[in-house]
C-alpha positions as CSV (number, residue, x, y, z in Angstrom):
1,X,4.9,-54.7,-62.9
2,X,8.0,-56.6,-62.2
3,X,10.7,-55.6,-59.6
4,X,13.3,-54.8,-62.2
5,X,11.1,-53.1,-64.8
6,X,12.7,-50.3,-66.8
7,X,10.5,-47.4,-67.8
8,X,11.3,-45.0,-70.7
9,X,10.8,-41.5,-69.5
10,X,10.9,-38.4,-71.7
11,X,11.2,-40.1,-75.1
12,X,13.9,-42.4,-74.0
13,X,16.4,-39.8,-72.8
14,X,16.3,-41.0,-69.1
15,X,15.7,-44.5,-67.8
16,X,14.9,-45.4,-64.2
17,X,14.9,-48.8,-62.8
18,X,12.6,-49.7,-59.9
19,X,14.6,-51.5,-57.2
20,X,13.2,-53.8,-54.6
21,X,13.3,-52.2,-51.1
22,X,16.4,-53.5,-49.3
23,X,15.9,-55.2,-46.0
24,X,17.4,-53.4,-43.1
25,X,20.3,-55.5,-41.9
26,X,21.2,-56.0,-38.3
27,X,24.4,-54.1,-37.7
28,X,27.0,-56.6,-36.7
29,X,30.2,-55.9,-34.8
30,X,33.5,-57.7,-35.4
31,X,32.8,-59.8,-32.4
32,X,29.4,-61.0,-33.8
33,X,31.0,-61.6,-37.3
34,X,33.7,-63.8,-35.7
35,X,31.1,-65.8,-33.7
36,X,29.0,-66.2,-36.9
37,X,32.0,-67.4,-38.8
38,X,32.8,-70.0,-36.1
39,X,29.1,-70.9,-35.9
40,X,29.0,-70.1,-32.2
41,X,25.4,-69.6,-30.9
42,X,24.9,-66.3,-29.0
43,X,22.2,-63.9,-28.0
44,X,22.6,-60.2,-28.8
45,X,21.3,-57.5,-26.4
46,X,21.0,-53.8,-27.3
47,X,20.3,-50.9,-25.1
48,X,20.4,-47.1,-25.3
49,X,23.8,-45.9,-24.3
50,X,25.5,-42.6,-25.3
51,X,28.5,-42.9,-22.9
52,X,29.9,-45.6,-20.7
53,X,29.0,-45.4,-17.0
54,X,29.9,-48.9,-15.6
55,X,29.1,-52.5,-16.0
56,X,26.6,-52.5,-13.2
57,X,24.6,-49.8,-15.1
58,X,24.7,-52.1,-18.1
59,X,23.3,-55.1,-16.1
60,X,20.5,-52.9,-14.7
61,X,19.7,-51.5,-18.2
62,X,19.3,-55.0,-19.6
63,X,17.6,-56.5,-16.5
64,X,20.3,-59.2,-16.3
65,X,21.8,-60.7,-13.1
66,X,25.2,-59.1,-12.3
67,X,26.6,-62.7,-11.7
68,X,26.4,-63.3,-15.5
69,X,28.0,-60.1,-16.5
70,X,31.7,-60.0,-17.3
71,X,34.0,-57.1,-18.2
72,X,37.0,-57.1,-20.5
73,X,40.3,-55.5,-19.2
74,X,43.4,-54.9,-21.2
75,X,46.9,-54.9,-19.6
76,X,50.4,-54.3,-20.8
77,X,53.4,-56.3,-19.7
78,X,56.9,-56.1,-21.3
79,X,57.1,-53.2,-23.8
80,X,54.1,-53.5,-26.1
81,X,53.0,-56.9,-24.9
82,X,49.3,-56.8,-24.3
83,X,47.1,-59.2,-22.4
84,X,43.3,-59.4,-22.2
85,X,41.4,-60.5,-19.1
86,X,37.6,-61.3,-18.9
87,X,36.5,-61.0,-15.2
88,X,33.1,-60.7,-13.3
89,X,31.9,-57.1,-13.1
90,X,31.9,-57.3,-9.3
91,X,35.6,-58.3,-9.1
92,X,38.9,-56.7,-9.4
93,X,41.8,-58.0,-11.4
94,X,44.7,-59.2,-9.3
95,X,47.8,-58.0,-11.2
96,X,50.0,-60.7,-9.6
97,X,47.6,-63.5,-10.6
98,X,47.1,-61.9,-14.0
99,X,50.9,-61.8,-14.7
100,X,51.2,-65.4,-13.5
101,X,48.4,-66.5,-15.8
102,X,49.9,-64.6,-18.8
103,X,53.4,-66.0,-18.1
104,X,54.7,-62.4,-17.8
105,X,57.0,-60.9,-15.2
106,X,54.4,-58.2,-14.4
107,X,51.4,-56.5,-15.9
108,X,49.8,-53.1,-15.5
109,X,46.4,-51.8,-16.6
110,X,46.5,-50.2,-20.1
111,X,45.8,-46.5,-19.8
112,X,42.2,-45.7,-21.0
113,X,43.5,-43.3,-23.7
114,X,45.3,-46.2,-25.4
115,X,42.4,-48.7,-25.5
116,X,41.1,-47.7,-28.9
117,X,44.6,-47.6,-30.5
118,X,45.5,-51.1,-29.1
119,X,42.2,-52.9,-29.4
120,X,40.1,-51.1,-32.0
121,X,37.3,-50.8,-29.4
122,X,36.2,-47.9,-27.2
123,X,36.1,-48.0,-23.4
124,X,32.9,-49.8,-22.4
125,X,32.7,-51.5,-25.7
126,X,35.9,-53.6,-25.5
127,X,35.6,-57.4,-25.9
128,X,38.0,-60.2,-26.2
129,X,36.6,-61.1,-29.7
130,X,37.6,-59.4,-32.9
131,X,40.3,-57.0,-31.7
132,X,42.6,-55.4,-34.2
133,X,45.2,-58.0,-33.2
134,X,45.0,-61.3,-31.3
135,X,46.3,-60.9,-27.8
136,X,46.7,-63.6,-25.2
137,X,43.4,-63.8,-23.4
138,X,42.5,-65.2,-20.0
139,X,38.9,-65.7,-18.7
140,X,38.4,-65.9,-15.0
141,X,37.8,-69.4,-13.8
142,X,34.5,-68.4,-12.2
143,X,32.9,-68.4,-15.7
144,X,33.6,-72.1,-16.3
145,X,30.7,-73.2,-14.0
146,X,28.2,-70.9,-15.7
147,X,25.8,-72.1,-18.4
148,X,26.0,-68.6,-20.0
149,X,27.9,-65.4,-19.5
150,X,27.4,-61.9,-20.9
151,X,30.3,-59.8,-22.4
152,X,30.5,-56.7,-24.4
153,X,29.5,-57.1,-28.0
154,X,32.1,-54.7,-29.4
155,X,30.5,-51.3,-29.0
156,X,28.6,-49.2,-26.5
157,X,25.0,-50.4,-26.1
158,X,25.7,-53.9,-27.3
159,X,26.2,-57.1,-25.2
160,X,26.5,-60.8,-26.2
161,X,25.4,-63.8,-24.1
162,X,27.1,-67.1,-24.9
163,X,28.5,-70.2,-23.3
164,X,31.9,-69.6,-21.5
165,X,33.5,-72.5,-23.3
166,X,32.4,-71.0,-26.7
167,X,33.9,-67.7,-25.7
168,X,37.1,-69.5,-24.7
169,X,37.3,-71.3,-28.0
170,X,36.4,-68.2,-30.1
171,X,38.9,-65.9,-28.3
172,X,41.5,-68.7,-28.1
173,X,41.6,-68.1,-24.4
174,X,42.4,-70.0,-21.3
175,X,40.6,-70.1,-17.9
176,X,42.5,-69.1,-14.8
177,X,41.9,-67.5,-11.4
178,X,42.9,-63.9,-11.9
179,X,40.6,-61.9,-9.5
180,X,40.5,-60.6,-6.0
181,X,37.2,-60.1,-4.2
182,X,35.9,-56.6,-4.6
183,X,35.9,-54.3,-1.6
184,X,32.4,-53.0,-2.4
């Protein structure tokens, strides 16, 4: 019997076509599709996550060193001017350094309730890759020395590991010192 065989049923009144079983496709995020399009190598990690706790929880869930883990923060400058910053999970964004790196007079953190409307991503699943619109992006200079870094893959429970230079190229970003040491 061939895959596309047609069988007459009930004196030719109905016809059914047997279809080959479709392979289950890996669900890709906008970030992964962008990296695939640019032919950027990356490793995808998935973990069970129903709601965002914090980036340290993500590192523990995946068994990855916290030094490789980076979070994505979105800020707002002049009215409706948005800027994206990728910083280590153990660091805090220096708003003064961030404004200087973005060539803005000042920046403030984007309110959590506006993240989805501005980026297309939810809190905890926000990444610099594949946002609704392209925003100026700055990656903390600490990432330049790393062979690989891990950032959100574009949804809760999804992380991407890639070379920092590849992330910089894919996000059309720049490297700059934008963090202050965390008090924790």
